[in-house]
N, C-alpha and C positions, 0 to 999 in steps of 0.2 A: 197221962196219957191221955185222959179228955179230950185240953190245948193243942197237943201235938193231934188226935185224930182231925179234931174243931180248923186245924188245919189245912191235911195233906183234902182235906173237903174242903175249903176255897178255894186253897189253891187248883182242886180238878175241876170243879164250877168254873172259874176265872180263863183254868186253860183249853177247858172247854167253849164254855163264853167268845174264846179269844177265835177257836178255829173257825166255831159257826157264822165268824164277821167276817174272816178273813173267806171262806165260801157260799159269798153274798155275792152274788155279780152285779155289778158297776151297770151295765146291761143288758137285758135280750132281746134280739130281733123271733119273734115268732109271725106264728099264719100266711111260711110262705112258704117259697120249696128251695128244700138246702139241700146240694151237690154237696160231698165233703169229699168227691175225687178221690177217700181210705181207698184199702184195698179188694173191699168188697163193690166200689160205686153206690157207694149207703146214700139211699135219699131220701129227704129227711122232714120238720119239719122250722125246729126252731135252737136259735143259739145260743146261748151264755155265756156274758166277756166281759172278764179280774181282771186288773190290772195289764190290759196290751195284753192278757192273752184271753185262749178259750179254756172257760172251766169245764163248760160242757154244752151237749148236741147232744138236739134228743127228737123225739114226740113234744107237742107244743103239749101233754099232762101231766109229762113227765118235766119241761122245766120250770114252765110258766112258774111253780111249785117255787123253785128256789129262790125264790123272788120276794123282798123280804123291804118292810120303807125305805123309799129313799133309792131304789133299783129303778130304769128305765123301763116303761116298757115299748117297745116300737114295734108296728106293725105294719106286715108285711106287705102286707094285700094279694097274699097269692104270691108276693113277685118272685122271680128268683134270683134264689141268693148262690152265689161258686165262691172258693177262693179265689183268692187274689192273683189274677195274670199275669203271666211270667216269661219275660223276652231274653232269648240263649245269647242275641247276636248285637247289640247296638253297635255305635261311637259316638256319643253325646260332643263328638264336635262338631256335630248337623246342629251345635246350637248357633253355630256364629258362619256357619254360607251366605247370610242373606245380610250381614253383618254391614258391607260399607252399602248395598244397591239391593234391588227385590229380583228375582230371578227368574221369571216366564218360564212358563210350560212348555218344551218346542216336543213336536209329539213327527218334524216334517226337515227334513234338508234347511230347506226356505226358511223352516220358524233357525236354524240356528245359525242360517247366514244372518239375517234380521239381526241379530241378539248382537255376531260381532259388529256389523255397519251400523246398527247404534250408537254402540261403544268408542267405538274409534271419531265419531262424531263430537265422544262427552271430555273424551282421555288425548292428556297431549299426545302428539307423533311421535315416534319413536318409544314408549311406553308399551307394553305386555300388555295383549287382549289370553283372560281366565275363560278357560271354560271346563267345567272336570264335572264326569261322571251324567253325561248328556248320553247313552250307551246307546252303539248303533244298534243291537237287537231291537234297539223301542222308536223308530226312527219307520216311517212308511214305508223308506227306501230304501231302507237293511245295508246301508253301508257306511263307509267314510265320507264327511267331507272333503276332496282333494285338495290336497295343495293350488293351483288353484283358484280355485274360485274359493278357498279363502284368499289370498292372492288379490283377486277382482273386490272382495268388501273393505280390505282396507289394508292398500299396499305397502302405508308405510309405519303399519306394526307392526313388530312380532306377535303373532297369534299360538296358542297355549291350547292346544285342545285334547284333552286329556280323560282315558275314557281305564281306570284301575287302575294297570302295569300301565298300558299301552297307550300311544299322545299321537297326534295330527297335527303335524308342527305349518307352519306358510315356508315363504319362498326366505323371511325379512329371518323367523327365529333359526330356518339352518342357520344362518349365515353371519348370524350374532352368537350360535354354541358348537359356532368351528365342525360342523357337516356337511360334509360334503363325501364325492365319490371315490375319495380316499381314505372314510372312515372304518374303523374300523373299535371292538369293544377292549381294547390292556386296562384294565382292572379287573380282570379276573373275576368278573361277575357273568354271570344270566341273563342277552335280550342280543340279539339283532338287529342290524337296520333292511328296510325292505330300500329296493330295490328296482326302475323299471328297464326294462330292456337293452338300455341304450347302458345304466351302470351309474344314471342318474337316485340319487335319490325321490322317492315321491313321498316324503314327509314323512311317513312311519317309523310312527320307534316303540320297536320288540321290547318291551321290557328293560326298556334303557331312559325314561324317563330322567335318571340321574341326570342326564349328561347334556340335559335344554335349561342353556341357562336364567330361569323365568329370574325375573324381579314382579314382585304384585306392584300395581299401581293404585290397589284399595285403600285404605285408610284400614291400619295398623288397633287391634280394638288391648281395651287397655284390660288388666285382670279383675277388675270391678266391673269389668262389660262382660268380659268372658263369663264369670262367678255370678248375673242375673239372668244373663241367654238361658245358661243350664241349668239353674234352678227354674226358669217359665220353659222347660223344655220336659225338666223331669214333670211337672204337673204340665201337660201337652199328654204326656205316660198315665198317669196318675188320670185321666179327661175316657183316656180307651183301657182300665180296669188293670193297666202294668203299675202293680209296685213294686215290680223286682227288675230288673236285669245283667244283663251278663257284657260286661265295658269290654271287648275287643280285641279292643287295641289299645289302650291303658298305657303310662308310662310315667318320668316322673315330675310331673308338673301336674297331671289329674289328681296322683295319690297323692299331692298335697292341695291340693284343691278340694277333693271328695270330705277330704282328711276336718278340714275347716268345715264346712259342711256341717259334713261328725259328728260334732264337740260343739259351734253353737246351736242344734236342735233344729237345721233347715231340709237336713231330708225333708220327702213324701217321694224314695221308692231307694225300695235296693240295691246293693252294688258288688257282681261281684268281678273280681277286673284281674283279665289276663294280660300281664308286661311283655312287652313287645320287647322283642334285643335285635342290633347287630349282624345281618351273617354274611354278607361279604366284610371279607379283612383275615388279618392272624384268629387261629384257631385260637393260642390262648385270651385275648383281648374277648374276643366273642363268649367261651366261657367264664371266662372272670365279668363278662356279666351277668352271664345268667348265676354268681355267685352271689352279687350282690342282691339280685329279684329274691330267690332260699335266703337268705338271713334280714328283707329287710320288718320290719314289727308292723304292716298290715297285711303279714302270711299270720299272725292271732286269729284264731275266733273268735270272729261278731259281727250280730246280727243284724249292721248295715252295712259298712264300707272291711270288703275281707279281700285281701290277694292271693287267688288262688293257684294263679299257672304260670307261664309263658305263652304268646304267640308270635310265629311265625308269617314267611308268605311262601308258602313252600315251591306254587308253581302261578304262571299266571291268570287270566280270565276267559270264561266259553262269551259274556256276550263283547270279548275284544280281537276273538282268535287263538291266547294263547294260555288257555291249560292246554297240562302238557298229556293226554293221549294215548293208549293206550298202541292205537292203531291212528297214521296217517288222519290229521283232518280234510283233504283233499283242496283241487284249485278252489277258492275260492272270490268271486269279486268282488260277495257282501264284505267279508271277513280283508281281501286285499292279501290275501296269500296268492300264492303264484309257484310253489314248492312242492310238489305231489309228494313230495314225501314227509314232508314238516308233519312232526308231529303236538308241539305246542311250546313251552318254557316251560325247562322245573329251577329252577333260581337257587337247590342248594346236593351237593351231592350226594351221591347214599351215606358211602364215607363219613362224609362232616355230619348230614344228620344225626348222622347215630350215635355220632360223641353230643354234639346236644340233647340226645333224650335220654340219654344215657346219665348224663349232667346236672338236668333238669331231675327227671328220675332222683339220685341221687337227696335229691333236696325235698320230696316228695312235693315238684309242683306238678299239676296236669302240667300236661304241653300238648298242642292243638297246633295245628297248618292248615290253615287255610292248602287248603286243595281237592280242585277245582274237579279233571280231568279223573281220568278211572287207572292213569298212567303216576297221576301223583298221592291217588287212594293209596294205591298194589305199592308206593313206594315205601309210601310212611306206613301203610300196616307191613309191611314186611320188617322193616325196623321195630314196631314195635312186640313182631314175636319174637326177631334175637334178643332188645331185651325183656322182653316177659322168658326170658333161658336164665335167663342169671338169679331175677328175684321174680314173683311172681308181681303184676304190675295192675291187676285189678281193682285195689284198691288203691292207687293213684288215679282213676273216670280216666285217663287218657283219652284222647276226646280226638274226635276228622274233622274239619270246620269246614261246612259248607257239603265236601263230598254230593257233589254236583250227581256227580258217574258214579254207578257202583257194577260189581258185579256179582254174580251168585257167589262168589270165593268172599271177596271180600266179606260181607255179612256171613256168613262164616266163619269168616278169624275175628270181627270185628264181637261176637257171638263168645269164642269160644274164653276170648283176652280179657274181657270184657271193657275193653271198648266203646264210647259212648259217642253221639254222633250231634253235632249246631247245626240241623235248613231252616233255609229260608222257603217257604214256601211262596216268596214275589218274586223270584227264579224261576218257576214252573207256568205263574200266570202270566209275568210282564213279558220272558222268552221260550215261552215253548210255539210262539209261529217261522222267528225263526231258525229253530237249530232243527228242528220237524226239516223244514226245508233247507237246511247247511248236511243235515245225518242220517233221514228220514228215518218213521214213526218204529222199524226194528232195533235201531242202533242206541235207542233214548227205552231200552226192554224196563232196563236198571237205572233211573237216573230217578233219586229221591222214592227210590223203591219203597215208601215209610209202609204201604202191609206189612208187604218183607224182612223189614226190622224185628216190628214190635210180633211175628209170628217165632221171628228165630230169638226175644227175649233180648237184642241189644237196645238199650235204652237209648231211644231219640228226643230230644226236643226242638222244640221249634222258638226258632226266632226271624227278623227280620234286615239285617244286615240294612240297616235305619241307619246312612247317610252323608243323608246334606235336607235340610231342613224343614221348621216344624209344623208336625200336622198332618193328622194319621193319614194319609191319605194322597195326598198333595208332594209327600215325603220322598224322597229316592234313599233308598226303598218305603214303599207303606209301610206302615208299624200298625196297621193297625190289625189284631190280634182274630178279630171275628169274619177277617174277608179271610187271614191263613189259616184258619179252619175251617170255614167252605168248600177253601182251594184244594185241603188236605181231603177230604169229604166226599170234590167231585172230579177234581183235578181237572176243573176247567181252566182254560185259562181267554185269555186279551189278545181279543182279532184270530182267535182258531176256530175254528168250529168238529166235533165233536170231544172225545175226550182226551186226556192221556195217558193210557192202560190203565185205565179203570181196575186191572186188576190189583192195582196197589194204591185202590184210597184207604183212607182209615173212616171206621164209626160217628156215628159226633162225639158215642165214650170217648173214642182214644182222641181223635182231635180234641178234646178237655184236654184230656190226660197232655196231652201234645203238649202246654202249656201250661203247665200247671205240676203237678204229682211228676211225668220225668224234670222235668226241665232242673225246682228248685235239685234233684239229682243229679242233677250235669255239674248243676254247680255248687254243692255241698252243702246244702238249707236245707234235707228232707226231715230233719229233724227239726229242723224250729218251724218252712215253708210247706204251702204243692199240696195243701189236702190241710179238711177243717175237721181237727183234735183234739182232744181235751191236754192242754198243754204244749201246743201249737201255739205260737203269732197268730194275732186275730190283724189278720191281713183277709179283707174282702169285699165282694164285690158286692151290685145287684144291680141288674138288669133291666129292659123292659120288656122280654118274650121270654119263652120257654126255651133255650136253647138242645133242648134235643123233641120237642115238638113240631114247630115253628114248622112254617114251608120255607125245604132246607133251602129257593134266591130270598128266601128272608133274613137269613143266617148271619147272611156281611151288615144284614144293616145294622144289627143290635148296637142301644143306643142305649151307656151308661147313666147307672140311673144316681150312682151312691159309689163311692173308693175310699175303705176305709184301712188302714194300716196303722198294727198296731192298739188296736183301741182307736182310734181318733180317725174321723173322718178329714180327710183331703181333699173329697170334690164332692158335689151335687149338682145335679141341673137343674 
């Protein structure tokens, strides 16, 4: 018996020692202002990290004693530490925008014409000149370059000036694409051709860029090029405090690339993926494509790369004049709209949209759709309501992407159904001037209605829709989350005096939650990241100022001093 008790006591002591060792932190950050962004938005002083996860959060006097010999102590010297920021909407293909050549910033029609004129001197005659996502709302003249202007600067080159789903072509580009006064859409898809008073094409294609027979004149990247530049982009995200993103335009090639990055240990951001699929063609093929997404191996839970759902483009864009609205756009010289009854472009008929959402729901996929106009938002919400009658959709976190123009009714439906929204403040910041000019101030009452969404209980997350270039402020759109926070709080915009419906502004706490806790929920990672709580992954940043008390206009200039992902430092200023 004596030997037995000795053995039991020895085993118990070993277990206690092992337990004690397992609770010794690798690192303790102390002496700072730690924003946990937990449910109570607790603010404290220190955080302990063990093997990539958070061991403890609390006051210095409570956390520091956890340290033992070997624990690294890091003095924050009063700096603010908060969860790693999450961008709910990016397109990492942006890394390849300037692979062929640098593209200058453009703010005027003359800048656009100068670019094409310069390219015409380099690119052989007859080859295509392309420029994408220089939005007309962000040009001082607030209009498309005309077909005649494009002809004048490069008459011997076909020109493709694309902004989202729409494009302006010059005369040679129209000819090579077989687009003339007799052109009609025959493939069953959306869109139409703008024509002048004489019935001739103006060069403006609405939602029918698929008919432009563009052939790139740029050099083609290898997979190694794309791999390395994508990692460079992710390091750029780290520099501005971003530790996780939602890729809202993933395809099989990008899934393969991300999986390879994960397996090699190269990732410094977490990736939640929304896989696109074609929406034109037979429903059998469309539904089969959704089935394929639902059965993909990356559907399995993973803290680094997780395929969460599907994404389609339901309507056009507000920057190009094709967002689908409840009320007509109105004639517009800016947008080239000549039909007073024009409401925009709905890319997918409602009955087909219903089948797509039903099939995605069957697989447990988060369905989301690019839905800019209030008509598109209402169409999507009505489909979600119908699917909800069959089975509750709350756990699927069905999403509305962009959701720029909303209504009070749409907000109420989202709250009732548990629908989440993925919103980009960059649109408000860069495009308010043009939108007010086109629609008037009152019609923008529910443009990005963030305060109403928060008050109703709808989970809204902040994104950038970063689609071109590397650089948090030079990118299209800017992916600087501190600029995004500032916009949500001030409702201020470039080239626009005053605020856009300040009653929809967020508080500072809500703005931080918008890019942390809320986005973690949108991307199905709320148990892993988004707040600093014991057991969650150690993704956090240290910044150079107090986001809660600094002068509000200084908030957008915040600098990140350190970025940590899974307890590893991935950036230091």
